[in-house]
N, C-alpha and C positions, 0 to 999 in steps of 0.2 A: 574453434567453436566458441561462440559467445556463451558465457556462463552467467546466469541470472540467479541472484539470491532473493528468495521470497521469505520475509519475516511475517509469520502468522501466529494465531493463537486461538484459544477457546472462544467460541461464539463470534468468530470472524463472519463477515457477511458471506454467505454461501456462494453466490454468483461472483462476487468480487475476488473470491479465493480460487474457485474452481475454473471459471471461464478463462482468465488470463493464464493460469497454470497450464491448462490443456492447450490453449491457443499458442502459447510460446513454444511448448513442446512440439506441436504440430508444424510450426514454422522452422523447426530444426534446432532450436536453442536448447541448451541444457539448463534445467531449472531445479534448484535445490530449495525445497520448502522446509523451513525450520521453525521451531518454537522453543522458547526458553524452558529448561527443565524437562525436555522431551528428546527422544531419540528416534532415529529412522524406524519405521514400522509401527510406531504408536499412532493413534488417531486423536484428532481433536474434533469436538462438536462444532457445528456451524449454525448460523441463524439465517433465516430468509427474511429480508426486509422488503416490504412492498408499499406501493403508493396507491391507496384505495379511497382517497377522498377525505381522509381525516386530517387534522391539523399537523400531524406528524406521521411518520411511517409506522406500519404495523410490523410486529416481529413474531415469527413462528420458528419452531425448531427445524433445522435443515439436516443435511446429510452429515455423516462422519467423513472426515478427510484424513487420509493416511499420509503422514510425513515421510519424506524420502531421504532425509539427511539429518545428522545430529547437530544440535545447536552448539554444543560444547566444541570449542576449537575453531568455530567459523571465524574467518578473517576477511575483511573487505578487500584486501589485496588479492585474494584468490578468485574474485568475481569481477565481471565486466559491467554489471548493472544491478540495480536494486529495485524490487517491487514491494510495496506495502499496501495490502488491501485494507478495507475499512470494516465497519461493523462494530461490535462491542470490544473486540480484542485490543484496539489501540488504547482504550481507557487504562488498561493495566500494563500493556507492553511499554508504554512511555515512562513507566516508573522503573524500568530495568536498566541499570547503568550500561550493561553490555550491549543492549539494543541501541541505546543512544550513541555509544562509541562506534558501533558499526555504521550507523547513519552518518556520523561526522566523517568517518573514513571515506565513504563514497563521495561526500561533498568536497572534502579537501583534495581528493584526486580528480575532481570534476568528471566523475563517471555518471552515466545516465541513471536517473531515479524517477520512478513513477509511483504515484500514490493517489488513492481514490477515497471519496466519502469521508469517513472519520480518520483514515490513515494519516492525513497531514497533522493530526494531533501529535504523532510521534515526531514529525519533523519540527514542529513548534517546540516540543520539549527538548529536542536536541540543539535548539538555538541556531538553525540553519536557514531560517526564512527571512531574515532581515533584508529588506530591499527587493524581495522577490514578488512577482505577480503569481498568485495562486488561486485555485478554486478548491472547494471542499463541500461537504454537505452543508447547507445553509446554517444549521445550528452551530457550526464551528466558526462562523464568520468572526465573532468577537475575539476568539482565541487567535485566529490568524492575524487580525489587525494588532492585537496586543503583542504579538511576536515580531512586529515590524514589517509584515508582509502587506502588499496591496491585494486585498481580496477582490476577486471578480465573481459576480453572480452570473453563472452561465446557465443556459438551458440544460436540462438534466442529461441530454445526450451529447454534450460538447466537452471538450478538454482544452487546456491551455498549456503551452510550452514556454518556459522562461529559462534560457540557457540549457543546462543539463537536466532540468526538472519539468516533468509533466504531471499535472494534477487535474482531477475531474470531480464533479459533485456526487455521482452515484453510478451504479452498474449499467444503466442505459447508455452511458458514455464509453463502454468498452471499445467499440469500433474506432472512435476518434482517439481515445487514449492510447490504445495499442498501436495504431498507425503512427502516432507522433512518437511514442516510446521507441519502437524499433527503428524509426528513422534516425534516432540518435546513436544507434549501434554503429 
């Protein structure tokens, strides 16, 4: 059975966390959702980001999401793929050395990785984007380019695959992103 590690955290984007988590489970994959300094059974708060005609997205409080695995002791060698959702969580998760070590482990083993919206900020901090073609939420474009990636501005419902990496700009891209991600399994 394919095992997917999902690294998530407080104020992750609700849809980008819950929809892929449930979809991957429904497709028969095992998904462990973890958060630094948290254990299985604890909950994290989420945020709902929407596009309502303003110059940026709006943010509202989302659902609580229950973690199903412990962060402590997680190792990239125990998983077949990595998924990193967006929202606010990547802002602080990218400061965690263990999170960055996990990301590097997936890339050095050439395992499938998917990340959406602000999630690629973690990939940038891990130093794994040099020479890659990536997408992300448009506000992340400067950071993607500074990390040596070729940033592509996609329609909000599209995703791009470069080798073992699938990235997308926001939650409307779930169908495209998930289709491309599981094709790498």
